[in-house]
Structures are given as C-alpha cells and as structure tokens.
C-alpha positions as CSV (number, residue, x, y, z in Angstrom):
1,M,90.8,38.9,135.6
2,N,90.4,39.9,132.1
3,R,91.4,43.5,131.4
4,S,90.3,45.1,128.1
5,T,92.9,47.1,126.2
6,P,92.1,50.7,125.7
7,A,91.0,51.7,122.1
8,R,93.6,53.4,120.0
9,G,92.9,56.8,118.5
10,F,91.9,60.3,119.6
11,T,88.9,61.4,121.5
12,M,86.5,63.9,120.1
13,V,87.8,66.6,122.5
14,E,91.3,66.1,121.3
15,L,90.3,66.3,117.6
16,T,88.2,69.5,118.2
17,V,91.1,71.2,120.0
18,T,93.6,70.2,117.3
19,L,91.3,71.4,114.5
20,G,90.7,74.7,116.3
21,L,94.4,75.3,116.7
22,L,95.0,74.5,113.0
23,A,92.2,77.0,112.0
24,V,93.8,79.8,114.2
25,I,97.2,79.1,112.8
26,S,95.9,79.1,109.2
27,V,94.1,82.4,109.6
28,G,97.3,84.0,110.9
29,T,99.3,82.6,108.1
30,I,96.8,83.8,105.5
31,G,96.9,87.3,107.0
32,A,100.7,87.3,106.9
33,V,100.7,86.2,103.3
34,R,98.2,88.8,102.3
35,A,100.2,91.5,104.0
36,G,103.4,90.3,102.3
37,L,101.7,90.4,98.9
38,A,100.4,93.9,99.5
39,A,103.8,95.1,100.6
40,S,105.3,93.5,97.5
41,A,102.8,95.2,95.3
42,D,103.5,98.6,97.0
43,G,107.2,98.1,96.5
44,R,106.7,97.3,92.8
45,D,104.5,100.3,92.4
46,A,107.0,102.6,94.1
47,Q,109.8,101.3,91.9
48,L,107.7,102.0,88.7
49,A,106.9,105.4,90.0
50,F,110.5,106.2,90.9
51,H,111.7,105.1,87.4
52,A,109.1,107.1,85.7
53,L,109.9,110.2,87.8
54,R,113.6,109.8,87.0
55,A,112.9,109.3,83.3
56,E,110.8,112.5,83.2
57,V,113.5,114.5,84.9
58,E,116.2,113.2,82.6
59,A,114.0,113.9,79.5
60,N,113.7,117.6,80.6
61,K,117.3,117.9,81.6
62,A,118.4,116.7,78.1
63,L,116.7,119.8,76.7
64,S,117.7,123.5,76.9
65,V,115.5,125.9,78.8
66,R,113.8,126.9,75.5
67,G,113.4,123.2,74.6
68,V,111.6,122.5,77.9
69,L,109.4,125.5,77.4
70,A,108.6,124.3,73.9
71,R,107.8,120.8,75.3
72,F,105.3,122.4,77.6
73,G,103.7,124.4,74.7
74,G,103.2,127.6,76.6
75,R,101.8,125.9,79.7
76,T,103.4,125.6,83.1
77,E,102.1,122.1,83.8
78,R,102.0,118.9,81.8
79,S,100.8,115.4,82.6
80,F,102.1,112.0,81.8
81,E,101.0,108.4,82.4
82,V,103.0,105.7,84.1
83,A,102.3,102.3,82.7
84,G,101.4,99.8,85.4
85,L,100.1,102.3,87.9
86,Q,96.5,103.1,88.8
87,P,95.7,106.8,88.7
88,P,95.0,108.3,92.1
89,A,91.4,109.1,91.1
90,A,89.2,108.9,88.0
91,G,90.3,111.4,85.3
92,Q,93.6,112.1,86.9
93,S,97.0,111.4,85.5
94,T,99.6,109.4,87.4
95,G,102.4,111.9,86.6
96,T,102.7,115.7,86.5
97,V,105.5,118.2,85.9
98,R,105.1,121.8,87.0
99,L,107.4,124.6,86.0
100,L,107.7,127.2,88.8
101,S,108.0,131.0,88.5
102,E,110.7,132.7,90.5
103,Q,108.2,133.5,93.2
104,Q,106.9,129.9,93.5
105,A,110.5,128.5,93.4
106,A,111.6,131.0,96.1
107,L,108.7,129.9,98.4
108,L,109.2,126.2,97.8
109,L,113.0,126.3,98.2
110,G,113.1,128.9,100.9
111,I,115.4,131.2,99.0
112,P,114.2,134.8,99.1
113,G,115.3,137.0,96.2
114,L,115.7,134.1,93.7
115,D,116.4,135.5,90.3
116,L,116.2,132.7,87.7
117,N,116.4,135.0,84.6
118,F,119.3,137.1,85.9
119,N,117.5,140.4,85.2
120,G,118.1,141.8,88.6
121,I,114.4,141.6,89.6
122,P,114.0,138.8,92.1
123,A,110.9,136.7,92.7
124,E,108.9,137.6,89.6
125,S,105.5,135.9,89.4
126,T,105.6,135.1,85.6
127,L,107.4,132.4,83.8
128,D,108.8,133.2,80.3
129,A,111.5,132.4,77.8
130,S,114.0,134.8,79.5
131,Y,114.6,132.3,82.3
132,K,118.2,130.9,82.4
133,V,117.2,128.3,85.0
134,L,113.9,126.5,85.3
135,V,112.8,124.9,88.5
136,M,110.3,122.0,88.1
137,V,108.4,119.8,90.5
138,V,107.8,116.3,89.1
139,R,105.2,114.2,90.9
140,V,103.9,110.7,90.4
141,A,100.8,109.7,92.3
142,W,99.0,106.4,92.2
143,R,96.4,104.2,94.0
144,S,97.9,101.2,95.7
145,P,96.3,98.3,97.6
146,T,97.0,100.3,100.8
147,G,95.8,103.7,99.7
148,T,97.0,106.7,97.6
149,E,100.8,107.0,97.3
150,A,102.9,109.8,95.8
151,I,106.5,110.7,95.3
152,E,107.8,114.2,94.3
153,L,111.1,115.5,93.2
154,V,112.3,119.1,92.6
155,A,114.8,119.5,89.8
156,S,116.2,122.2,87.6
157,V,117.3,122.8,84.0
158,A,119.9,125.5,83.3
159,E,121.2,127.1,80.2
160,D,124.9,126.6,79.5
161,M,126.4,129.8,80.8
162,G,129.9,129.0,79.5
C-alpha cells in the first residue's frame, strides 16, 4: 500500500482564525496606545497650567497691595495666556486672576466678618486701595483631548505690617 504524505501548511480555516485574532489584538492595542497618548497630553497640559498658575501667583506676591492694584489698572479681573494650551472656547483666555472684595472673600472662604482693610467694617462689597490684604482667585482653563479642564487657586497678598 502506498500512503500519501499529508501536505504541509495551514488550512484556510486556521489562517482565517489566526488573522481574526491578530485583528482583534491589534485593535485593542491601538486603543490602548491612543488612550496612553491622550493621558500623556492631559498630563503635559496640566503641568503647563500648574506652572502658569504658580508663576501668576508669584508675580502678584512679589508686589505690594498697591502694586497689585496698579497691575490690574483699576479692574478686579485680568486675563493672561498660557503658551501651549488651547483656550476653553473661542475668544476666551486660558488664565484669569480675580481680586475679591471682603464680601466675596468671606463667602468663598467661609469666614464671616472678614475685614481685609482693618477699618472695623467687615464684609464690604467694594475693593479699593485701603485694603491691607488682597484675596485673589487664579484660574487656568483649557481644552484638552478629553474635554475642558481647569485648575484654580486662592492666594493672598498682604502689606508688610511690621
């Protein structure tokens, strides 16, 4: 009897199953790589935002209360841009600094009777050059690959009372 030897190689079914498995694994891997790249971009953006926030706080803290008020030019809010970050919406800045009145600071901080100009009249609603302590809210907001992000910090600048 003469037996024929089986042919070497894979059947069409084996090849189809193998290629299907490779396709599923590749799609999963591509999704993981995309998610990793988005997370990396989010981390980079958050780091840029944090450094800009900190630099803005330090720039204001380096000034006297009058110097900060002069920097704001009579306004209670000023904007700044953070290089490398997309604004949260068209026409908006990535960074803002808001100076708070006694009333606003008392509400935000939960300290009733806050008297930042030491005139004995707590929680006034106007902000002026008589303040000895300024409370500010510094905010950086940006558009990231995963949506709109923001970080905010409350800081103060005080006159030297010594």
